[in-house]
C-alpha positions in Angstrom: -89.4 -43.5 37.3 -85.8 -42.7 38.0 -83.5 -41.7 35.1 -80.5 -43.5 36.4 -78.9 -46.7 35.0 -78.5 -49.1 37.9 -77.2 -52.6 38.5 -79.2 -54.8 40.8 -78.6 -58.0 42.7 -81.5 -59.9 44.1 -83.7 -58.8 41.1 -86.1 -61.7 41.3 -87.1 -61.0 44.9 -90.1 -59.2 46.3 -88.3 -55.8 46.6 -86.1 -56.4 43.6 -89.0 -56.8 41.3 -90.6 -53.6 42.5 -87.3 -51.6 42.1 -87.1 -52.7 38.5 -90.5 -51.0 37.9 -89.2 -47.6 39.1 -85.8 -47.3 37.4 -85.4 -46.5 33.7 -82.9 -49.3 33.1 -81.7 -52.2 35.3 -78.8 -54.4 34.7 -79.3 -57.7 36.6 -76.3 -59.2 38.4 -76.8 -62.8 39.2 -75.5 -64.4 42.4 -73.2 -66.8 40.5 -71.7 -64.1 38.3 -67.9 -64.0 38.4 -66.1 -60.8 39.3 -65.1 -60.3 35.7 -68.7 -60.7 34.6 -69.9 -58.2 37.2 -67.2 -55.7 36.1 -68.4 -56.1 32.5 -72.0 -55.5 33.5 -71.1 -52.4 35.5 -69.9 -50.5 32.4 -71.9 -47.3 32.1 -73.7 -48.1 35.4 -74.2 -45.2 37.8 -75.6 -46.9 40.9 -75.5 -50.4 42.3 -78.3 -51.7 44.6 -77.7 -55.0 46.3 -80.5 -57.1 47.5 -78.9 -60.5 47.3 -79.6 -63.1 49.9 -81.2 -66.5 50.4 -84.7 -66.4 52.1 -84.3 -65.9 55.8 -87.6 -67.3 57.0 -86.8 -71.0 56.8 -85.5 -73.7 59.1 -81.8 -72.9 59.8 -80.0 -76.2 59.5 -76.2 -75.9 59.6 -76.1 -76.3 55.8 -78.7 -73.5 55.4 -76.8 -71.2 57.7 -73.8 -71.6 55.4 -76.1 -70.8 52.4 -77.3 -67.7 54.1 -73.8 -66.6 54.8 -72.6 -67.3 51.3 -75.5 -65.5 49.7 -74.9 -62.4 51.7 -71.2 -62.1 52.7 -69.5 -63.9 49.8 -71.8 -62.2 47.2 -71.2 -58.8 48.7 -67.5 -59.3 48.9 -67.3 -60.1 45.2 -69.7 -57.3 44.2 -67.8 -54.7 46.2 -64.5 -55.7 44.7 -66.0 -55.3 41.2 -67.5 -51.9 42.2 -64.2 -50.7 43.4 -62.7 -51.4 40.0 -65.5 -49.7 38.1 -66.9 -46.2 37.4 -69.9 -46.8 39.6 -70.5 -43.6 41.7 -72.9 -44.9 44.4 -73.7 -48.2 46.2 -76.7 -49.1 48.3 -76.3 -52.4 50.2 -78.8 -54.3 52.4 -78.8 -55.5 56.0 -81.5 -56.1 58.5 -82.7 -54.8 61.9 -81.9 -58.3 63.3 -78.5 -56.7 64.0 -80.1 -54.9 66.9 -80.7 -56.4 70.4 -84.2 -57.6 71.4 -86.5 -55.6 73.6 -84.4 -52.5 73.3 -85.5 -49.3 71.5 -82.8 -48.5 68.8 -82.0 -46.0 66.1 -78.9 -45.9 64.0 -76.8 -44.6 66.9 -77.4 -47.8 68.9 -74.0 -49.3 69.6 -75.3 -52.5 71.3 -75.6 -55.2 68.6 -77.1 -58.7 68.9 -74.8 -61.7 69.2 -77.1 -64.4 67.9 -76.8 -65.9 64.4 -78.8 -63.2 62.6 -77.0 -60.4 64.5 -73.6 -61.7 63.6 -74.6 -62.4 60.0 -75.7 -58.8 59.6 -72.6 -57.5 61.1 -70.4 -59.5 58.8 -72.6 -58.5 55.9 -72.1 -54.8 56.7 -68.3 -55.2 57.1 -68.1 -56.3 53.5 -70.3 -53.5 52.2 -68.2 -50.9 54.0 -65.2 -52.0 52.1 -66.6 -50.2 49.1 -64.6 -47.1 48.3 -67.5 -45.3 46.6 -70.2 -43.4 48.6 -72.2 -46.2 50.3 -75.5 -46.5 52.1 -76.6 -49.5 54.0 -80.4 -50.1 54.5 -81.3 -52.2 57.5 -84.6 -53.7 56.5 -87.5 -54.2 58.9 -90.6 -56.2 57.8 -91.5 -55.1 54.4 -95.3 -55.0 53.8 -96.8 -55.0 50.3 -100.0 -56.5 48.9 -98.3 -58.6 46.2 -95.7 -60.5 48.2 -93.4 -60.6 51.1 -94.4 -61.1 54.7 -98.0 -59.8 54.3 -98.8 -62.3 51.5 -97.7 -65.2 53.7 -99.9 -64.0 56.5 -103.1 -63.5 54.6 -104.3 -67.1 54.0 -104.6 -68.1 57.7 -106.3 -64.8 58.5 -108.8 -65.1 55.7 -109.6 -68.6 56.9 -110.3 -67.2 60.4 -107.2 -68.9 61.8 -105.1 -65.8 62.4 -104.0 -64.8 65.8 -101.2 -63.4 67.9 -97.9 -65.1 68.1 -97.3 -66.4 71.7 -98.0 -63.4 74.1 -98.2 -60.9 71.2 -96.0 -58.5 73.1 -93.0 -58.6 70.7 -92.5 -55.5 68.7 -92.8 -55.4 64.9 -90.8 -52.7 63.1 -92.2 -52.5 59.5 -92.2 -50.4 56.3 -94.6 -50.2 53.4 -93.1 -51.5 50.2 -94.0 -48.2 48.5 -92.2 -46.2 51.2 -89.1 -48.4 50.8 -89.0 -47.7 47.1 -89.3 -44.0 47.8 -86.4 -44.3 50.2 -84.3 -45.8 47.4 -85.3 -42.9 45.2 -84.5 -40.4 47.9 -81.0 -41.9 48.5 -80.1 -42.2 44.8 -81.2 -38.6 44.3 -79.1 -37.2 47.2 -76.3 -39.8 47.4 -76.3 -39.9 51.2 -73.9 -42.4 52.8 -74.2 -44.2 56.1 -76.6 -46.6 57.9 -80.4 -46.1 57.5 -83.1 -48.1 59.2 -85.8 -49.0 56.6 -88.7 -48.9 59.0 -91.4 -46.4 59.9 -91.3 -44.4 63.1 -94.3 -46.3 64.6 -93.5 -49.9 65.3 -96.4 -52.0 66.7 -96.7 -55.0 68.9 -97.6 -58.3 67.3 -100.9 -58.0 69.2 -101.7 -54.6 67.6 -100.7 -55.8 64.1 -102.8 -58.9 64.4 -105.9 -56.9 65.5 -105.3 -54.4 62.6 -105.0 -57.1 60.0 -108.0 -59.0 61.3 -110.0 -55.7 61.2 -108.9 -55.0 57.6 -109.9 -58.5 56.5 -113.1 -58.6 58.7 -111.9 -61.8 60.2 -111.6 -63.0 63.8 -108.2 -63.1 65.5 -108.8 -65.2 68.6 -106.6 -68.2 67.8 -103.1 -67.6 69.3 -100.1 -69.3 67.6 -98.0 -71.0 70.3 -94.3 -70.3 70.3 -93.5 -74.0 70.2 -95.3 -74.5 66.9 -93.1 -72.0 65.2 -90.0 -73.6 66.7 -91.3 -77.0 65.5 -91.5 -75.7 61.9 -88.5 -73.4 61.8 -86.2 -74.4 64.7 -83.7 -71.6 65.4 -85.1 -69.7 62.3 -88.3 -69.1 64.3 -86.4 -66.2 66.0 -87.3 -64.1 62.9 -90.9 -64.3 64.0 -90.4 -64.4 67.8 -87.8 -61.7 68.3 -88.9 -58.2 69.5 -87.2 -55.5 67.5 -88.2 -51.9 68.3 -86.4 -49.8 65.7 -86.7 -46.2 64.6 -85.6 -44.4 61.3 -83.9 -41.4 62.9 -81.1 -41.1 60.3 -83.3 -41.0 57.2 -85.8 -38.6 58.8 -83.0 -36.2 59.8 -82.2 -36.1 56.1 -85.7 -34.9 55.3 -87.4 -38.2 54.2 -91.1 -38.3 54.8 -93.1 -41.6 55.0 -96.5 -41.9 53.4 -97.5 -44.8 55.6 -96.7 -44.6 59.3 -100.0 -46.0 60.8 -100.4 -49.7 60.3 -104.2 -49.4 60.1 -103.9 -46.9 57.3 -101.6 -49.1 55.3 -103.7 -52.2 55.6 -106.9 -50.4 54.8 -105.4 -48.5 51.8 -104.0 -51.7 50.3 -107.5 -53.3 50.1 -106.2 -56.6 51.2 
């Protein structure tokens, strides 16, 4: 448990709930808090961690795209303005590896960024975070895997029913991180106060085909029913890109700082979590 007083946005989410277990005291900032309310909550706060954002895996109607934008960009803009007027000494914001192009191996030095909706959303999100005048880190999340929630929990039921399978060809790359490693990354950054962009993924991304086989093996269930691409597009429309895109991303920046992952092999993670 970290002996730092932090303020947290997105506290009710999968990652936010876990962060609250690892810090001595968390001040919760709500998405609809005014700037004045945020400034009041930041009194005596040392670190701010922002996880605010409406769920991304949904059908992206034009109205929902606006909700995604407001929940990330507008919330970050108001939060940063408050931080700049406070005694906070360190800020950790969130982004996503959707900022990177498809089918291209990338680390933090990659200058080519995606121009689709998610890519431009992430870029606008980071622009607002970088307006913070305090030391700032931005974590670009990959797929966060933990037993109690997030992406893995959503995947378990069809696999347990013997209906799990690869998505389309199964060749798209999945860049992932164990929830426990992500929490350790936060601890590491808060301890050292490093600034910059950090990819929150392991150094060993896997194809959807490999992930599917590993999850089926851990559950002792068959994985022979492929999920056609058109089915995902039927359910999620443009939002299906979250599941269909191929993001091969590496965490070079955090490893160069000395961070060590506990889970880098997908088989070990899935087996150790006793799913």
